[in-house]
C-alpha positions in Angstrom: 75.7 118.5 107.1 77.2 116.7 110.1 79.6 119.6 110.7 76.6 122.2 110.3 74.6 120.3 112.6 77.3 120.3 115.3 77.7 124.0 114.8 74.2 124.7 115.3 74.0 122.1 118.2 76.9 123.7 119.9 78.3 120.1 120.2 81.6 118.5 119.2 81.1 116.3 116.0 82.1 113.3 118.2 79.4 113.3 120.6 76.9 113.8 117.4 78.4 110.6 115.9 77.7 108.5 119.0 81.5 108.2 120.3 81.8 107.9 124.2 85.3 110.0 124.5 86.9 112.3 122.2 88.8 111.2 119.5 92.7 110.0 120.4 95.7 109.8 118.5 95.9 106.9 116.4 98.5 104.7 114.6 98.2 105.0 111.1 99.5 102.7 108.4 102.0 104.0 105.8 101.7 102.8 102.3 104.7 101.1 100.8 104.0 101.3 97.0 104.3 98.1 94.7 108.0 98.0 93.4 110.9 95.6 93.0 111.9 94.1 96.7 115.0 96.2 97.0 113.3 99.4 96.2 110.2 98.1 98.9 113.0 97.7 101.3 114.5 101.0 100.9 111.0 102.9 101.3 110.1 100.7 104.4 113.5 101.7 106.0 112.9 105.2 105.2 109.2 105.0 106.5 110.5 103.2 109.7 113.2 106.0 110.3 110.6 108.5 110.2 108.7 106.7 113.0 105.9 104.6 111.1 105.6 101.4 113.0 102.6 100.0 111.0 103.4 99.6 107.4 100.8 98.5 104.4 102.2 96.7 101.4 100.8 96.6 97.9 101.1 93.2 96.6 100.5 92.0 92.9 100.1 88.1 93.3 103.6 87.5 91.8 106.7 87.5 94.2 104.9 88.6 97.0 106.8 86.4 99.6 110.0 87.9 98.4 108.8 91.8 98.6 107.2 90.9 102.1 110.5 89.6 103.2 112.5 92.6 101.5 110.3 95.0 103.6 110.5 92.9 106.7 114.5 93.2 106.2 114.1 97.0 106.0 111.8 97.6 108.6 112.3 94.6 111.1 110.5 96.1 114.0 107.2 97.4 112.0 103.8 95.8 112.2 102.7 94.9 108.7 99.6 94.2 106.6 99.3 93.9 103.0 96.7 94.4 100.3 96.7 91.6 97.8 94.4 93.9 95.4 92.5 91.0 94.4 95.4 89.1 93.0 95.6 85.7 94.7 92.5 84.2 92.7 94.6 81.6 91.2 96.7 80.9 94.4 96.9 78.6 97.4 95.6 81.1 99.4 96.2 79.4 102.7 100.0 78.6 101.6 100.5 82.3 100.9 99.1 83.5 104.1 100.8 81.1 106.2 104.0 82.0 104.4 103.4 85.8 105.0 102.3 85.2 108.5 105.7 83.5 109.2 107.5 86.6 108.1 104.9 88.6 110.3 102.3 89.6 108.6 99.1 90.5 110.6 96.0 91.0 108.2 95.6 90.6 104.4 93.1 93.1 102.4 91.0 91.5 99.5 93.0 88.3 98.4 90.3 87.5 95.8 88.8 89.3 93.0 85.4 90.8 93.6 82.6 88.6 92.5 84.6 85.6 93.0 84.7 85.9 97.1 83.3 82.1 97.2 87.1 80.9 96.6 87.2 81.8 100.1 84.7 79.3 101.2 86.1 76.8 103.6 89.5 78.6 103.8 91.2 78.5 107.2 93.7 81.5 107.0 96.2 81.7 109.9 95.7 85.5 109.9 92.3 87.7 109.3 91.3 88.3 105.5 89.4 91.5 105.2 87.0 92.6 102.4 88.0 96.0 100.6 86.6 96.2 97.1 83.9 93.5 98.2 82.6 95.6 100.7 81.1 99.1 99.3 77.8 99.2 101.8 76.0 97.7 104.3 74.3 95.4 101.6 77.6 93.5 101.3 78.0 92.8 105.0 76.2 89.4 104.6 78.5 88.1 101.8 81.8 89.4 103.9 80.6 88.0 107.0 80.5 84.5 105.1 83.7 84.7 103.3 85.8 87.2 105.3 87.3 88.0 108.9 86.6 91.6 108.5 86.3 94.6 106.5 88.0 97.9 105.4 85.5 100.8 105.5 86.3 103.8 103.4 84.0 106.9 103.2 84.5 107.5 99.6 83.1 103.8 99.2 80.3 104.3 101.8 79.1 107.4 101.2 79.8 109.4 104.0 80.2 109.2 107.8 76.4 108.2 108.3 76.7 105.1 106.1 80.3 104.5 107.7 79.1 104.9 111.2 76.1 102.2 110.3 78.5 100.0 108.5 80.9 99.8 111.6 78.0 99.1 114.1 76.5 96.4 111.9 79.9 94.9 111.1 80.9 94.5 114.6 77.4 93.0 115.5 78.2 90.2 112.8 81.6 89.7 114.2 83.6 91.3 111.8 86.9 93.1 112.4 87.4 96.6 111.3 89.6 98.6 109.1 89.4 102.0 108.4 91.1 103.3 105.3 91.2 106.4 102.7 91.9 107.2 99.1 94.3 110.1 98.6 92.9 113.0 100.1 93.6 116.2 102.3 93.2 116.1 105.9 89.4 117.7 105.5 88.6 114.3 103.3 90.0 111.9 106.1 88.5 114.1 109.1 84.9 112.2 109.4 87.2 108.7 108.8 88.8 109.7 111.7 85.9 109.4 113.9 85.1 105.9 112.4 88.5 104.8 112.9 88.5 105.2 116.8 86.9 101.7 117.1 88.9 99.9 114.4 91.8 97.3 114.7 93.9 98.7 111.5 94.0 102.4 110.6 95.0 103.5 107.2 94.5 107.2 107.1 98.0 108.2 105.4 96.4 110.4 102.2 97.3 113.6 103.7 101.2 112.5 103.9 101.2 111.6 100.2 100.2 115.1 99.3 102.7 117.9 98.1 100.9 120.0 100.5 98.0 119.5 102.9 95.3 121.9 103.8 96.3 124.5 106.9 95.0 123.2 110.4 95.1 119.6 109.2 95.8 116.5 111.1 99.4 116.3 112.5 101.5 113.1 111.9 104.3 112.2 114.9 106.1 109.1 115.3 103.5 107.1 112.9 100.9 108.6 115.0 97.7 110.8 113.2 96.8 113.3 115.7 93.9 116.0 115.6 95.1 119.6 114.8 
């Protein structure tokens, strides 16, 4: 519907979405899947060799420090962010975050299980903690502002571009940092997310790279950057 309205109006979509300028190329994270430390180290080295300067690590709550240290060894110059996948509910979150910060991690996604966000009450983490599964729509922003430093917006969760833009505006008004992510999808699936990501601190739109084949005329990925076709 957004695309149809843009065509009828004879305007680019970014103008209708309220952006002040045409979308620019963005650095996107490349996901390093959960595995043994040596495997993750090798995958990180390969990603860095392809030009990815921002790596996102999947963690599990056990052996996380070893995995992150291995990735740092494989990609010593890369920026690192991690997704704890709700696995730190029984851990000393400040201690874990402090250890990862020392390795160069700059952000942690969803450290605690959904519904147990109060475990973060009073937590003073040295690096930002972002809500992912705990932030589905604008109705979750009040809770997120209480326990988290930011949110990860995914259009698959939010319900589309309209809600994602509204979430971004309200999140920023509440002082929350923004990340924009995606599920496994083609360039068509992340196209509207690319607009929202123009105002994000962290961008994780590597879905099309993980496919055997993307759509024709999709995004280009060069040296860790996502560029419009």
